[in-house]
N, C-alpha and C positions, 0 to 999 in steps of 0.2 A: 390430458392437457394440463400443463402447469398453471395456466391462467385460470382454469376452472377450479383449481384448488383454492384460489382466492375468492371464489364465489361463495357467498353466504347461503346457507339453506334458506329457502324462501317459501312463501305460501303456506300450505298446510304442513304441519310438522312431520307427518309420516306418509302421506299419500300425495301424489302429484296432482295439482289442480289443473283441470282442463279448461282452457279458455279459447273460445272460438274467435275472439277478437285478436288480431295480430298486434303485438306490442310494438311501440316505437323504439328506435334505437336508444333514446334517452331512458326509457323505462327499463329496457334490458340491462343497460350498463349500470343504472342506479341501483338495481337489485344485486348486481354482481360486484360492484365496486365497493368493497368493504374491507377495511383493515382488521376488523375484529375477527378473531379466529376461534373456531370450536376445537377443543382439545380432546384427543382420543387417548386411550390407555388400554392395557391388557386386562382381561378378566382375571380376577383373583384365582389362583390355582388351588384346587382341592385335591390333596393326595388321597389315593384310595386306601382304605383301611384293610390291611392284609388279614386281619382276624375277623371272621364273620361272627358278629355278636349282635344281640338285640340292641344293646346300648354300649357303644364302643368307648374307648378311653377319652374321646373328645367330648362325650356327653356329660352334662353337669346337672342332672336332675336332682332336685332337692330331696326326693324320697328314694335315695339310692338304696337304702337297706330294704325297702318294701317292694321294689320293682321286680317284675318276674325274671327268673333266672334264664341264662342262655345254655347252661349245661344241666343235665339231669339224666337219670336212668329210667328206661321203660322196659317192662316185661309184661308177659301175658297176665300176670297176677294183678297188674294195675288197672285192668279193664273190668268194667262191671259185667256181671252175667247178663247176657241179652235177655230182654223180656219181650213178650208179645205186645205189650202196651207201650205206646210212645212215651218217652220221658217228658215231664213237664219242664225240666230245666230249673225248677225251683224247689228248694228244700223246705218242708213244712216244719214249723216250730211246734214243739210239744205243747199239749194243752196244759194250762195252769191249774185246772181244777181236777178233783178226783170224782169219779162217778159215784153216785149213791147206790150202794148195792142193796138188794132186798133183804130185809131182816128175817123173813120167814123162808127157810129153805128146808128141804127134805134132808135129813141127816144122812140117809142112805145114798141119795142122789143130789148133790149140791147144785147141780145145774138144772134140776127139774123145774124150778120156778121160772126160768128164763124162757121166753118164747122161742120157738123153733120155726124155721122156714117150712112151708108146706112141702110135703113129700112129693117128689117128682115121679109121676107114674112111670116114666121111662126108666128111672133108676130102679124102681121096684121090679120092673120086668127084667132088667139086666141081672138083678139079684147080686149085685156087686156091693159089698159093704163099703160105706164111706171110709171107714178106718183103714182099709187096705191101701188107699191112696197115700197114706202117710209113710208107708214102707217103701214106696217107689223111690229110687234114688237115681241121680244122673249117672248113667254108666258110661262105658267106653263108646267111642265114636264108631261103632260097628253095628251090623244088623242085629236086631233084637232076637233073642231066642224065642222059640215058639210060645213058651209060657209067658215071657215078657211081652211078646207081640200081642198075645190074647188079652193080657191085662191092659195094655195100652189102647187096644181097640175098644175095650169096654169103657175106658175113661174119656173117650172123645165126647164132647158135649152135644146135647141135642139142640133143637132149634131155639129153645128159650132157656137153656141151662147155662148157669154161670161158668165162665172159662176157668179152668183150674190154673193154679199158679205155675209159672214156668219152673220155679224152684222145686216143685214137687213132682214134675214130670220128667221122664227121660228124654229131654228135648234134643239130645244128640243123636237120636235115632234118625238115620237118613232114609228109612223106608216109609212109604205112605201106607198107613193102616186104617182100615175102616171096619166098623162092626157090621154084622149082617142084619137081617130083619130083627125086630124087637122081640126076640124070644131066645131062650138059651139054645145054643147049637153046639155041635161037636168042636173040639179044639182043633185048630188048623195049624199047618206048618207055617214057617216064616214066609216061604214063597207064596203060599196061598193067601196069607194075610195081606199081601200087597195088592190083591185084586180088589178093584173098586166095587163096593156094594152100595146101592142106592138107599136113601132114607135118612142118613146121618150126615150133618154138615161137618167138614173137617175143622180142625183147630185153626183159628185165625191168628196171624202174627202182626197184622198191620192195622194202623189207625184208620178209622172211617170205613171199615169193611164189615160193619155189623149188620148186614142185610140178613134177615131171618128167612129161612125156607118156609114157604107155606105150601099148601096143597096146590099142585099144578104149577109150581115155580120151576119149570124145566130149564129156563135160561141159566139160572144160577147153578143148577145141578150139572148142566153141560159144561160150564166154565170150570167147575171143580173137577169134572172128569178129565178135561184137557190138561189142567194144571197138575193133576195127580199123575198123569201119564208122563209129562215132562219131568216131574220130580223123580219118579221111579226109574225112568229109562235113561235120563241124562244127568240130572243134578246129583242124585244120591251116589251114582258110580263115580262122579268127579270128586265128590267129597271123600269117598273111600280111597280114591287114588292119592289125593292130597295127603291123607294120613299115612298111607303106606309109604309113599316116597319120602315124606318127612321122617318117618321112623327109620328108613334105610340111611338117609343123610350121607350120601357119598358124593364124590366129585362129579359134577354135572347135574346133580339133583336140583340145584337152585334154578337152573334154566328150565328144567322140566316142571318144577313147581310154578314158575312164572307162566309157562305155557298153559298149565292147568288153570291158573287163576284167570288168564285171559279167556280161556275156553268157558269157564264158569260165568265170567262177566258177559260174554257174548250170548250164552244160553239164556241167562236171566233177562238180558235186554231183548232178545228175540221173542221171548215168551211174555213180555210185559210184566215181569216180576221184580223189577228194580224198585227202589224207593221202599215203601212199607207195604207193598202189595203181596209179597211172598208169605205164604202161610207158615213156612218153616224157616223164616228169616233168622230166628234165634240160633238154630243149629248151624247155619252157614257162618254166622258171625263168631260163634264159639270156636269153630274149626279155624277160622282165619286168625283169631286172636292167639291161638296156641302156636301158630306158625311164626309169630313175631319173635319168639325166643330163639329161632335159628340165627338171628342177628345178621341177616343179609340185607344190605341197602337196596339192592335191586328187587328182591322179593318183597320187602316191606313197602316199597313204593307201589307195587301192584296190589298189595293188601290194602294200603291206604286208599287207593283209587276205588277199589271194590267196596270198601266200607263206606266211603262217602257216597257212592252210588246207591247204597242201601239206606241212606238217610239216617245215619246214627246221630245221636244227640247226647246232651249232657256230658258226663265225664268221658264217655267213649269218644265223642267228637273232639273234646279237648286233647285227649291222649293221641288221637290220630293226627291232629294238627301239630302236636309236639313231635311226634314221630317224623313227620315230613320235614319239620323245621330242623330236626337233628340231622337228617340225611343231607339237607341243603347246606349245612354248615361247611361241608367239605366241597371245595371247588371241583374236585375230580368227579363228583357225582352229578355235575350239571348235565352231562350227556344223558344220564338216566331220565332226568326231567324233560329234556328236549325230545327224547324218543318215546315219551309217555304222554298220554292225553290228560294227565292228572291236573294240569294247569286249568283246564276247563272246570274241573271240580272245585279247585280253590276259588275261582272267580264266582262259582255258584254259591259257595259258602259265604263269601263277602256280600253277595247280593241278597241272600235270604235270611241269614242268621241275625238275631236281635242282639243289640249291644248289651242290654241288661241281663240276659240269660246266658249269652255265649261270648262275653267280652274277651275272656282270656284266650278262647279258641280263635277268635278273630285276630287277636294280637299275634299269635304264632303263625297264623295263616299269612297275614300281611308280612310278617318278618321273613317268611320263606320266599315270598315274591320279591322282597327287597334284595335278598342275596342273589336270587336268580336274575334279577334285572341288571346285575353287574356283568352278565355274560351277553356279548353282543348278539349272538344267535338267538338266545331266548328273549332278549330285549325286543327284537323284531317280531318274535312270536307273540309277545304280550301286546304289542301294538295291534297286530292283526286280530287278536281275540278281544279287542275293545276293553283293555285293562283300564284305560283312562276314563272311559264312560262309567265303568264299575266304581272306580275311585271317586268320581264325582258324586255318585249316589251315596256312597259310604260316608263321604265328607259331610253331606247334608244331614245324614242321620246322626253322626257323631256330634255335630254342632248343635243339634237339638236334643241331645241326651240329657236326662235328668241330672240334677246335682249329685245324686248318689253314685252316678256312673262317670263323674267328671274325671277322676283319676285314671281309670282304665281307658276312657276315651282319649285322654292325653297320650297315654302310652301307645295306643293304636295309631294316633296321628303322627307320632314320631316316626314309626315305621312306614306309614303311608306317604308322608311327605318325602322321606328318603327314597322311596320307590319312584315317586314322580320326579324327583331330582335326577335319577338315573335315566328315566324315560325322556326327559327334556334334552338329553344329549343327542338323541336321534333326530336328524333333520325332518323326517316324516311326521314327527310328533307335533310339530308346531301348529299346523292347521287343526289338529285334533284338540290340542289344548285350547285353542280359540273357539272352536265349535261347541265345546262343552263348558265354556266359560270358566275354565279352571282357575285363571288368574284372579277373577273376582271371587270365586269360592275360597281361594286361599286368603284373600283379604278378610273374609269373614272368619276364617280360622285364626288369623292373627288377632283379630279383635276379641275373640273368645279366650285365646290363650296367650295374650300379650306378655304375660310374665313367665311363660315357659321358655327358657333360653334354647332348648333343643329344637322345639317346633319352630320358633322364630328363625333360628339359624338355618334349618332346612329350607324354609320358605324363601329366605334371603338368597340361598344358593339357586333356587329355581328362578327367581326373578332376575338374578344377575346373569344367568344363562340366556333366558328368553328375551330380556330387554335389549340384547344386542341386535335384534331383528325388528324391522320397522312395523310389521303387522302385530307383533306382540307388544311393542311399545304403545301402539295405538290402543290396544285392548286394555293395557294397564293404565294408561293415562285417562281412559274413560271411566275408570273405577272411582266412585265418589270419595273425595277426601283422602285419597291414598297418600298424598304428600304430607298431610298433617299426621297421619298414622305412622309413616316412616320416621318422622321427626320424634314422635312420642316413643317409638321403639328404640331409636338412637339414644334417647334420654334414659330410658329404663335400663338398657343393656350397654351403656357407654364403655364399660370395661371389657366387654367381650369383643376382642379384636376381629375375629372371623365373621361375626355378624355385622359389626360396624362397617368394615371395609366393603362388604357386599351391598349393603343398602346404599352406601355412598356411591358405589359403582353404578347401581341401578338409577339413582338420581342423576348421575352424570350422563347416562344414556338418554334418559327422558329429556334432559335440558339441552342435549347436543343439537337437536334439529327443530325444537319447538319453542317458539316465542311464548306461547300460552303456558307451557310447562315452566319456563323461566319465571314468568310473572306470578303464576299460582304458587310456586314454591316460595318465592320471596315474600309473598303476602301472607303466608301461613304464620300463625301466632308463634312468636319466639324463634323464628327460623334462623336469623343471623346470630342470635344469642346462643342457640344450640350448636350451630356450625363452628362458631368461634371458640366456644367452650371445648369442643372436641379438638380443635386446632391447638389450643393451649395445652390440653391434657396430653396429647400424643407428641407434641413437639417437646414439651418439658420432659416427658417420660423417656422419649428417645434420647434426648441430650444427656439425661442423668444416667441412662443405662449404658451409653457408649460415648464417653467424653472424647473430644478430638485430641486432647493432649494427655500425656502421661502414659505409663505402661498399661497394657491390657490386663484385664482382671484375670487372675490365675484360676479362678473357679468357674468352670464351664464356659470357656471362650466360644465354643461352637454354638451352644444353646443361646448365649448372649447375642451372638451375631444374628442368629435366626430371629430372635425377638426384636432386635433393632430393625431388621429388614421388614418384619411384619408391621411394626409401628410406622415405619416410613411409608409403607404401602397405603396406610390409612391417610396419611398426609397427601400422597399423590392423588388419591381419589377425591379427597376433600377439596384440594386446590383446583382440581378439574371442574368440580361443581361451581366454584366461585367464578372461574374463567368463563364457563358457559352462561351462567346467570347474568353476568354484566354485559353480555351482548345486547340484552333487551334495552331499548332506549330509555325506559323509565327506571330500570334497575341499575344500570351502569353508573349514572351520576350519583345515585344514592350510595353505592359502594365506594365510589371515588372520594366521598366525604366521610367515610367510616374510618376514623383514626385507628381503632384497634386492629381492623382488618389490614390496613396498609402497614402498620407496624409489625404485625406477624409475618407478612410476606417479606419485608425487609430483613427481619430477624432470621428467617430461613435462609435467605441469600448470604447472610453473614456467617451463619453457623455451619452450613454444609459446604462440601467440596464437590466439584463436578465429577471427579473420579469415583466417588462413593455414592453420590446421590444425583446422578445425571437426570433421570426422568423427573424427579421432584423439582429440581432447579429449572428445567425446561418448562414445566407447568407453571411454576411461579413467574418466570419471565413472560410467558404467554398471558397470564392474568394481568400482570403489570402493563403489558402492551395494550390489552383491551381497555384497561382503566385509563391509560394515558391518552386514549382517544377523546376522553371528555376533559376539556380544558377550562371548565368553569372556575371562577375565582375562588369558590369554596373548596376546590379539590385539594385534599391532603397530599395527594401524589404530586400535584403541581408544585407545592411548596417544598417537596422533598426530592425534586428531580435531579439535583446535583449529587445528592447522596446515592440515589439509585444509579446514576450514570457511573459512579465509581464502583458500585457493586457489580455492575454489568461487565466490567473489565475481565473478571475471572471467567465469565462464560465466553466472552469474545476471544480470549487468548487460550482457551482450552483446546483439546484435540477432538472434541465432540462437534460434529457438523450441526447437529440439532441445536446444541447450546449456542453455537456461533450464529445460527440463523435467527433464533429468538432474540438474542442480544442485539443483532443488527436491526431487527424490527423495532425493538424498544428505542434504539438510538434514532430510528427514522421518525418516530413520533416526538421524542423529547428534543430532537435537534431543531424543532420549530422555535425553541428558546435560544436567544443570543448567548446566554450564559452557558448553556450546554454546548453550543457550537464552539465557543471559545475553549471549553474543557476538552472537546474532541481534538482540536488543533494543537493545543498545548501538550497533550499527552500522546501525540502521534497516532491517535486512533484512526485518523484519515488514511494513513499509509496502509493500515490493515484492510480498511474498507475498499480501497482501490484494488488491492490484491484479490479481493473476493470476486471482482469482475471476471477473473479467469476461471471461475468455477463453471463446471458443466451443468450446474443446477440453475434452471430458470428462476426458481424461487429465491435462491441466494442472490442472483444478479438483480432481480427486481428490488429486493430489500436494500442492496448496496446502492442502487441508483436512487432510491428514495433518500438515503442519507446524503449522497453527493448533491442531489437537487437542493436540499436545504443548506448545505455548506457553501454552495456557490452563490448564495444570496449575498454573502459578504465579499466585496471585490478583492480584498487582500488574500482571501482563501483560493481564488481562482488560479493564480500563478503557482501557488504551492501544489495544488492538485494537478495542474498541467505538468509540473516538473516530475511528478510521480507517474506520469504517463496516463492520466485519467482519460483524456480526450481520445487517445488512440484506442484504449481498451473499450471505451463506450462505442466507438465505431465498429470494432470487432464484435462486440456484443449484439449490436443492431443487425449486423450481417448474419450472425450465426442463429439467432433466436427470433428476430423480428417477424419473419413471415408466418411463424406458427403461433405467435403470442402478441397480439396487437396492444394489449395493455402494457406489456414490457417494452414494446417498440415506442409507445407513446411516452413512457417514463424515461427511456434513454434520450429521446429527442428533447424532453423538457430539461434534463440535466445538461445536455449539449447547449441548448439555448441559453440557460443561465450562465454557462461557462464561457461561451464565445460570443454571446450577444452584447450589444452596447459597445461595440468597438474593440472587443477582445477576440475577434475572429482570427487574429494573427497567431493565436495559441495553437492553431492547426497548421501543420506544414502542408506543402503542396500535394504530396501523395495522399495524405489523410483527407484533405479537402476533396480531391477528385474521387476518392473511394466513397466518401459520404454522399457526394452528388449522384453518383451512379446508383447507389443503393436507394436513395430517396426517389429518384426518377422511376425506378422499377416499382417500388412500393406504392407510389402515388397513382399508378395506373389502375383506375377503378375496374376496368374490364379484366385485368389479369389477377388482381388480388384474390378474388374468390376462388380461383383455381387452386390456390395453395391449401384450401380447406377440403380435405378428402371426406371428412365425416359430415354428411348432409344434416344430421340432427343438430350439429353445432354451428351450422353455417350462419344462421340468423344471429347468434350470439357474437360470432367473430366479425361479421359485417358491422354490427352495431359498435363493437369496440374499435374497428377500423375507422368508422365515421366520426366517433366522438372522442376516443382516446388518442388516436394517432394522427388523423388527418389535419386538425387545426394547428397543432404544434409543429408537425412536419412541414407544412406549407410555410410557416414562419422561418424555420431553419433553411428551407430551400431558397426562399426569397433572399435571405441574408447572404447565402453563399454564391448566388448567381451574379455574374458581372453586370454592370449597369446597362450595357448595350443590349444584353439578351432580355432584360426585363422591360425595355422601352416598348 
């Protein structure tokens, strides 16, 4: 309903207030009867970056030279040799002092003076010299020869024996070897060496598995027997197959290798050997790392998933995250991620890894998700896997990171906020954003990184997207001091157009429906100074970059045009904020007396043309219309109303219906002044206004009726308007639109009353008079009027308008038109 477009947003700014008490007609209409208008505008457009990079061309980070790269090469040699011990993630600094060596040493044996560890009785029984371990080297990834197998079985540690270093052991052996009873025995074949013998605990590769076997500890022994069987019967053959197929490397081998990796992953998972629980984990990882050199994105993604499932850390975790990032840079690989459950592994890394020890790995992991979230299918998958909840947890950890990690935390937040920006596009994400309080968490991010232009820009994009929806506006408005923070960010980054335009758009959304938001923003320290400074900056910059007169600049006309349009978009959003703010009854009069504000608005009208800056001029006219509602003596606009009336002519005479509508509304307010009415008549503006009554738009007819109502206050104007056919057009307007819009019907009757009342009824001819009587007779039937309202939800509003807006003035017109004998 067009009449409802004139209804101002009332009650709570974002949620409808329920009131069990039925309102009176006067209350309903007083809430709806408002000439001040909320302005809407389009959300700033963000073009998608075709190049998938950590930091695209639009990023302006100060530490450009030190930021992590988006391109790099990765090969098996870049991975650390897997160790059985978990990496601490921290490099130890060398000691600054030198040890004091003993001065008395045996010349024949220099190490004689040093204490030696007690001799292990088991080692004595084995009869294996310690020195022999030094000669063992990591061999091929095949089954050990009988001799090597016998040596390896002798090297397996006992219950309290220190674990040998992985570098000194042939850890690529895929067979499980165990020593026999603690006495020398005959040399066995490789197949015999795989048989489990009790008494000796196998080599452990995982953290936290240091349970020692004691007499009678049959549970641990049974577990080792079971794991040994799985290793020998399933895992070792799979690893040998991986090596064999990789060595063949023919067409179709990649798919086979992927299947083998999936089989290996399933076997480890089914045997509870993922994480760091597998005793031969190092051998598995070494095999997987060597396969990376085959340079297959599909295979490498399976390798990455398996490595993450084995809980790698340190440099290996970083390289696996880099590998995944490298694969995700190609949009054609998105299908590989969609068909692979590796996204769960990425989210696990984000949930569990520490910023201080794995910051760069987290960076590339989040960067991967940023790229993938640009794919609609994967975007939906990320929502289902609680990516937003994981992001909230990571944000909290990043915002509490120590100062030493502030830089890497900032890099990660750039990627994370860009990911959330993509997630905000999906309609199902909005309830999740609210349930996890992401909007308030981002407010904390802005406070910690307020001088980081990339983070602030990403957050502004999230806010501009979500603030278009009422539930998100409410959540954002409830964030303490968000308006003051936005103004501070606008001040810090006032030259960054893409950030400025989005924060202004967000402020415009917040003030569109909320009186509280309008007042809170206006009361912020330095609010108007900041907004007007931005107005001056972008209006002057726009004008200097694209002068209205003279030939266009020969250097980069297309780039210049884009820049001008971007600067003008800032003005569009800024003027919209002003238009919305001045709706508040305390803010409007203050803005009406603000001389710089009024001068800037008038300057815009003077500098711009409707053809090139339609939306901006429409918003400026709407702001002036709202401000002209306040007719205090101190109003600057009231003193400039003639100048404004002249400037409005370019809008009224343009080909833009929106511009004509806003100009007509301005004339409706300003024509309360006798000087303005005389200007309208002298410049033939009234002729154009009468023509607008033929419009099919009820809003246009309503605004035109408002101007005519004021013009007919002066008796000389009535005849002029009648000669233009105003009376007949008003009757037609009442017939066509009155039954569905009682506010419009009442405005038409008021214009007719002013025109033909007081003895001027002869301005209507006989046919027009009869037609008007027939229409009023029908409309004044109280029993019939509600039947025209099909929407039951709107029935109370329309009945109230009928009673207060239409009925009183229609009865006056009816009484004037009826013959004396019928009224007796």
